[in-house]
C-alpha positions, 0 to 999 in steps of 0.5 A, a space after each residue: 622930275 629932276 634928280 633933286 625933285 620928287 617923282 611924278 606918280 604913274 600907273 603900272 599896268 604891267 599885269 596884276 593889280 595896279 601898283 599903289 600910288 605914292 603922293 608926290 609933293 613939291 615944296 608946297 605939299 600936300 605932305 604926308 601926315 607926320 607920325 605921332 612917334 616923330 613928334 617930341 616936346 615943343 619948346 617952352 615959353 623960354 624958347 627951348 625944352 630942357 630935360 634931365 635925361 639921366 641924373 646930371 645929364 641934360 638935353 636941350 632942344 629949340 625944336 630943330 637943334 639940340 645938344 646936351 650938357 653934364 653937370 658935375 661937382 667940378 664944373 659943367 661939360 657942354 657939347 657943341 653950341 648951335 647958333 639956334 641955341 645961342 641965347 638959350 644955352 647959358 641961361 639953361 645951364 644956369 637954371 640948374 646949376 651955379 657951376 661954371 662951364 669948364 669943358 667944351 666938346 666939339 662934335 665936329 666943325 660944322 657951323 650950325 652945331 658949334 657956331 655959338 661956341 664963343 658964348 662959353 668962358 674963354 678959359 674953358 678946355 675945348 676938345 676936338 678930333 684933330 680933323 676938326 681942329 685942322 678945319 677950324 684952324 683954316 676958318 679962323 672964326 672967332 665964334 668957333 674958338 680953336 680946341 685946346 686938346 685934340 686927339 686922333 682916335 680916342 680921348 677919355 674925359 673924366 670930370 667930377 665923377 662923369 666919364 666921357 669916351 670920345 672916339 673917332 670912327 671914320 668919315 661917317 658924316 665929315 672928317 672929325 665927327 665923333 662918338 661921345 659916350 657916357 658909359 656909366 649912364 648909357 648916354 650916347 651923342 652922335 650928331 648929324 647921323 641919326 634923326 629920331 623919328 624922321 628920315 635923314 636930312 636931305 641927300 643922306 645928311 649930306 654925308 661926305 662918304 655915303 658908304 661910311 654913313 651907312 656903316 655908322 648905323 652898325 657902329 652906333 648899335 655896338 654901344 650900350 645906350 638907352 638915350 641918344 642925342 643926335 643934334 637935330 629935331 624935337 626929341 632924343 633918340 633910342 636904339 629903336 630909332 637907330 634900328 628903324 633908320 638902319 632899315 630905311 637906308 638898307 632898303 634904300 641901298 637895295 632899291 638903288 642897286 635894283 634900279 641900277 640893274 634894271 633902268 636901261 640908258 638905251 631906253 632913255 635914249 629913245 626919248 632924249 636922243 644921244 647928242 645931248 649927253 646931259 639930257 640923256 644922263 638926266 633922263 637916266 637919273 630921273 628914271 632911276 630915282 623914280 624907280 627907287 622912290 616908288 619902291 621905297 614909298 609903296 613897299 610895306 616895311 618890316 612892321 607892315 607899315 609904309 615909310 610915310 607911316 613910320 618916319 616923318 618926311 619920307 615923302 619929302 626927301 626919299 627922292 633926294 636920298 635915292 639920288 645920293 645912293 644911286 650916285 654912290 653905288 654907280 660911281 664907287 661900285 662897292 662890293 
């Protein structure tokens, strides 16, 4: 097994009952069945699913990417423009209102979420956190027009009776990634942090700072919301989804700390020798990732089920999450 590959199961005959085995996979499977609670509405014949999650607030999903827009009496506020929805966003908006898009909010600078922002009117007001604006200024990508309004920590947008609170709360995914909150109807949008019904995207959602990413789960739960739009997958989220993912990453952190305390590089050296340092370190990481993956996939969770029974993709990406967590703990050594 490499640090980026699922572990190979092995029996533990150290006494008592053998440890339960987890099913390892390669890119071709076999994969654990996706829990029913992870599945959402499939795209319709037009290629997307459109749903009014609250009066005037619409969620749109193409199956792997999603976003939302808000229809007001003074225009439409839209958040992001995933290229996966390039041909669908404007028709979807026009299917429910004749109001023009007047405001565009960028959740962050990543192309897979705002790479089709050129579909909106050129005179629309575009709002982003200053880190996002700086990054886009460097890219000079016509598909991601520069924001016209930027802010450092907070910005409130009020249009036609809708009030959106935009807030930057640190490097929880990449610098500039913001919370977007419609407080009157209790709708929260935060992209690339929570993955409703699934484990996070590979390597803890490629978070720029793993420890800030973990903290984000607690920050999300400080908001009073009952609908959450997360940027990915086939359904919008709930508070329960956030609590479940928080349990997963916290258990991952605990298991990774345990592995760092118990996996001995001296024992690895008996297999690899010490001359080839990279072989030695690779063996060390393999053993640590294997230990964390075994712990995560064989230990019952708070409701008695395994993670493969609660979150889609737990068997696929837990080894990758384990590597990222081990690295963050080993290199940064936080309290």
